[in-house]
C-alpha positions in Angstrom: -27.6 9.3 -2.4 -27.2 6.7 -5.0 -23.7 7.0 -6.5 -21.7 5.5 -9.4 -18.0 5.7 -8.9 -15.3 6.0 -11.6 -11.6 5.7 -10.7 -8.6 3.6 -11.4 -5.3 4.1 -9.5 -4.2 4.2 -5.9 -5.1 7.9 -5.7 -8.8 7.1 -6.2 -9.0 4.4 -3.5 -9.4 6.6 -0.4 -12.4 8.4 -2.0 -14.0 5.1 -2.8 -13.3 3.8 0.7 -14.9 6.9 2.2 -18.0 6.7 0.0 -18.4 3.0 0.8 -18.2 3.7 4.5 -20.7 6.6 4.3 -24.5 6.6 4.4 -24.5 6.7 0.6 -24.9 3.8 -1.7 -22.2 3.0 -4.2 -24.3 1.2 -6.9 -21.3 0.3 -9.2 -17.6 0.9 -9.5 -16.3 1.7 -13.0 -12.6 1.3 -13.6 -10.2 0.7 -16.4 -9.6 -2.8 -17.8 -6.9 -4.9 -16.3 -3.5 -4.1 -17.9 -0.3 -6.1 -18.4 2.3 -5.2 -15.7 5.6 -6.4 -14.4 8.3 -8.5 -16.0 5.8 -11.3 -16.7 3.4 -8.9 -18.4 0.5 -10.7 -16.7 -2.8 -8.7 -16.6 -3.2 -7.0 -13.2 -6.3 -5.4 -11.8 -6.3 -1.7 -11.0 -6.2 -0.8 -7.3 -9.8 0.5 -7.4 -11.0 -2.9 -8.6 -9.1 -4.7 -5.9 -10.7 -2.6 -3.2 -14.2 -2.9 -4.7 -14.1 -6.7 -5.0 -12.7 -7.0 -1.5 -15.7 -5.1 -0.2 -18.4 -6.7 -2.3 -19.0 -3.8 -4.7 -20.1 -4.4 -8.3 -17.2 -3.7 -10.8 -17.6 -2.7 -14.4 -14.6 -2.4 -16.8 -15.6 -0.9 -20.1 -13.0 0.0 -22.7 -14.8 3.3 -23.2 -17.1 4.6 -20.5 -18.9 6.9 -23.0 -19.6 4.0 -25.5 -23.4 4.0 -26.1 -23.9 0.4 -25.1 -22.2 1.1 -21.7 -24.1 4.3 -21.1 -27.3 2.3 -21.6 -26.0 -0.3 -19.2 -25.7 2.3 -16.5 -29.0 4.2 -17.3 -31.4 1.9 -15.3 -29.4 2.6 -12.1 -30.6 6.2 -12.2 -27.7 7.5 -10.0 -28.1 10.8 -8.2 -24.5 11.6 -8.7 -21.5 10.1 -10.5 -18.2 10.6 -8.7 -15.0 10.6 -10.8 -11.4 10.6 -9.6 -8.4 9.7 -11.7 -10.4 7.5 -14.0 -8.3 8.1 -17.0 -10.8 9.1 -19.8 -12.6 12.2 -20.9 -16.3 11.7 -20.6 -18.7 12.6 -23.4 -22.0 14.5 -23.1 -24.0 11.2 -23.4 -22.4 10.0 -20.2 -22.5 13.3 -18.4 -26.3 13.4 -18.7 -26.8 10.2 -16.8 -27.0 11.3 -13.2 -29.9 13.3 -11.6 -27.5 16.1 -10.6 -24.2 15.9 -12.4 -20.9 14.1 -12.7 -18.4 15.4 -10.1 -14.7 15.2 -10.4 -12.1 15.4 -7.7 -9.0 17.0 -9.2 -5.5 17.2 -7.5 -4.9 20.9 -7.9 -6.4 24.3 -7.1 -8.2 24.9 -10.4 -7.8 26.5 -12.9 -4.1 25.8 -12.2 -2.6 22.5 -13.3 -5.4 21.0 -15.4 -4.4 17.7 -16.9 -2.8 14.4 -16.2 0.1 15.2 -13.8 -0.9 18.1 -11.5 0.9 16.7 -8.4 4.3 16.3 -10.2 4.2 19.7 -11.9 3.3 21.5 -8.7 6.4 20.2 -7.1 8.6 20.6 -10.2 7.6 24.2 -10.4 8.5 24.9 -6.8 5.0 25.5 -5.5 4.6 25.7 -1.7 0.8 25.1 -1.8 -1.6 23.1 -3.9 -4.9 21.3 -3.1 -7.9 19.4 -4.3 -10.9 20.8 -6.1 -14.3 19.3 -6.7 -15.9 20.3 -9.9 -18.8 19.7 -12.2 -17.5 17.7 -15.2 -18.0 19.2 -18.7 -16.7 17.8 -22.0 -13.4 19.8 -21.7 -10.2 18.9 -19.8 -10.8 19.8 -16.2 -12.6 23.0 -17.3 -16.0 22.6 -15.5 -17.5 24.8 -12.8 -15.7 24.5 -9.4 -17.5 23.4 -6.2 -15.2 23.2 -3.2 -11.5 23.6 -2.7 -9.2 22.3 0.1 -5.7 23.6 0.2 -2.7 21.4 1.1 0.8 22.7 1.8 3.9 21.4 0.0 6.9 20.9 2.3 10.4 21.8 1.0 11.4 18.1 0.8 8.0 16.5 -0.1 8.1 14.1 -3.0 5.4 13.4 -5.5 4.5 10.3 -3.5 4.2 12.3 -0.3 2.0 14.8 -1.9 0.0 12.1 -3.7 -0.9 10.5 -0.4 -1.8 13.8 1.3 -4.0 14.9 -1.6 -5.7 11.5 -1.9 -6.8 11.8 1.7 -7.9 15.4 1.3 -9.8 14.5 -1.8 -11.8 11.8 0.0 -12.9 14.2 2.7 -13.7 16.9 0.2 -15.9 14.5 -1.9 -18.0 13.7 1.1 -18.3 17.3 2.1 -19.4 18.2 -1.4 -22.0 15.5 -1.4 -23.4 16.6 1.9 -23.6 20.2 0.7 -25.3 19.1 -2.5 -27.9 17.3 -0.4 -28.4 20.3 1.8 -28.7 22.7 -1.2 -25.7 24.8 0.0 -23.1 23.6 -2.5 -21.4 26.7 -4.1 -20.8 26.7 -7.9 -18.3 29.0 -9.5 -17.0 29.1 -13.1 -13.3 28.8 -13.7 -11.3 31.8 -15.0 -10.1 30.1 -18.2 -7.5 32.9 -18.8 -5.8 31.8 -15.6 -5.6 28.1 -16.6 -2.3 26.2 -16.7 -1.8 22.7 -17.8 0.1 19.7 -16.3 0.9 17.4 -19.2 1.6 13.7 -18.8 5.1 12.9 -17.8 7.6 11.0 -20.0 10.6 9.1 -18.9 12.9 11.5 -20.8 11.6 14.4 -18.6 13.8 13.1 -15.9 17.1 13.9 -17.7 18.9 16.5 -15.5 20.0 19.8 -17.0 22.9 20.8 -14.7 22.9 24.4 -16.0 19.7 25.0 -14.0 19.7 26.2 -10.4 20.2 23.8 -7.5 16.7 24.5 -6.2 15.1 23.9 -9.5 16.9 20.5 -9.8 16.0 19.6 -6.2 12.3 20.3 -7.1 12.6 18.2 -10.2 14.0 15.2 -8.3 11.2 15.5 -5.8 8.5 15.9 -8.4 9.6 12.8 -10.3 9.9 10.6 -7.3 8.9 7.8 -7.6 8.1 8.0 -11.3 9.6 8.4 -13.8 12.6 9.4 -11.7 15.2 12.1 -12.4 18.4 10.8 -13.9 21.9 11.7 -15.2 24.9 9.9 -16.6 28.3 9.5 -15.0 31.2 7.8 -16.9 28.6 6.4 -19.4 26.4 4.9 -16.7 22.9 6.1 -15.9 22.1 7.1 -12.3 18.6 7.8 -11.0 18.3 10.4 -8.3 15.7 10.0 -5.6 16.8 12.3 -2.8 18.9 15.5 -2.9 19.7 18.6 -0.9 21.1 22.0 -1.7 24.3 23.7 -0.4 26.0 27.0 -1.1 28.3 27.2 -4.0 32.0 27.8 -3.8 34.3 29.8 -6.1 35.3 28.1 -9.3 32.3 25.8 -9.3 31.5 24.5 -12.8 28.0 23.2 -13.6 27.8 19.4 -13.8 31.2 18.8 -12.0 31.6 16.8 -8.8 33.0 19.4 -6.3 33.0 17.3 -3.1 32.5 13.7 -2.1 31.5 12.7 1.4 29.7 9.7 3.0 26.6 12.0 3.2 26.4 12.8 -0.5 28.0 13.8 -3.8 28.1 17.6 -4.2 27.6 18.6 -7.9 27.8 22.2 -9.1 24.8 23.8 -10.9 24.2 27.2 -12.3 24.3 28.7 -8.8 24.5 26.5 -5.7 25.4 22.8 -5.3 23.1 19.8 -5.5 23.9 17.1 -3.0 23.0 13.6 -4.2 22.0 11.6 -1.1 20.0 8.7 -2.6 20.8 7.1 -5.9 20.0 4.1 -8.0 22.6 2.7 -10.4 21.5 0.8 -13.5 20.2 -2.6 -12.7 20.4 -2.1 -8.9 18.2 -1.0 -6.0 18.1 2.5 -4.6 20.9 3.2 -2.0 22.2 6.0 0.1 25.4 7.9 -1.0 27.6 6.0 1.4 26.6 2.6 0.0 26.9 3.9 -3.6 30.4 5.2 -3.0 31.5 1.9 -1.6 31.1 0.3 -5.0 31.7 3.2 -7.3 34.8 5.4 -7.8 33.6 9.0 -7.9 36.3 11.7 -7.9 36.2 15.5 -7.5 36.3 16.9 -11.0 34.2 14.1 -12.6 31.5 15.5 -14.9 27.9 14.4 -15.1 26.3 14.5 -18.6 23.5 17.2 -18.9 20.3 17.4 -20.9 20.4 20.1 -23.6 17.1 21.7 -22.5 15.1 21.9 -19.2 11.6 20.4 -19.2 8.4 22.5 -19.3 4.9 21.6 -18.0 3.1 22.7 -21.2 
């Protein structure tokens, strides 16, 4: 089949790689414009562009994919299918009508749960033990089109957002090819979503990482995992911000008080929560690199009874 591919970040690269290596033809790769990045704020190409150029694929970077002039630029290609994964824009009807069949999205959740920008993070934050990828026909709504195929992926108890990102990216690549093969064979199932069951995974903000110590230890452990590597969970101790990257839970003891340091060992700093304890095992002080608890304690005086500042309200996905 003749394909046009839309994608931008690392998550989209395995799917593009799989399509490029397949018997199908990637006519063009559409990705977001280069953006300023890093301390120098120099314009950097998105990962999809880097892969495409390295493999001789044509790259297009419109400001708006649904702009009439860009739609007319694509029209002569007459693609059989347009494949979209983590592109970063809603597509309008004038774009969706371009391919012979339809525009197909690979979404990082089991729809209709976790529609939106951050399904991987929110699945972990909410303590899910399973998620997946869904291929779907794109409609003008937000991840609301008819579902095609689903592949489930387990979430381990200590998986971070990065771990799950990588697993789902690989699963999405396989599912995209499977969906295209079934489309060609005329066996691809199509099922409408139950919109009453839909949940939304809004885009994360840096302030979402502020720890609320009056929550449970498991909830905070899930928050730390779900915000690793970005934006990172954080708290304040003695007026200094600490980012938390790895944690464990441990049973509470009598007289624990939420937010208080209850035990300090080389393995970690045990902090009381609303029920059990959260053990901080990998931290990042302001202006420094991530380090394990032992290295952190070598340069910071943390005493039993010290109190971490707490966010006034826990975060919600929608």
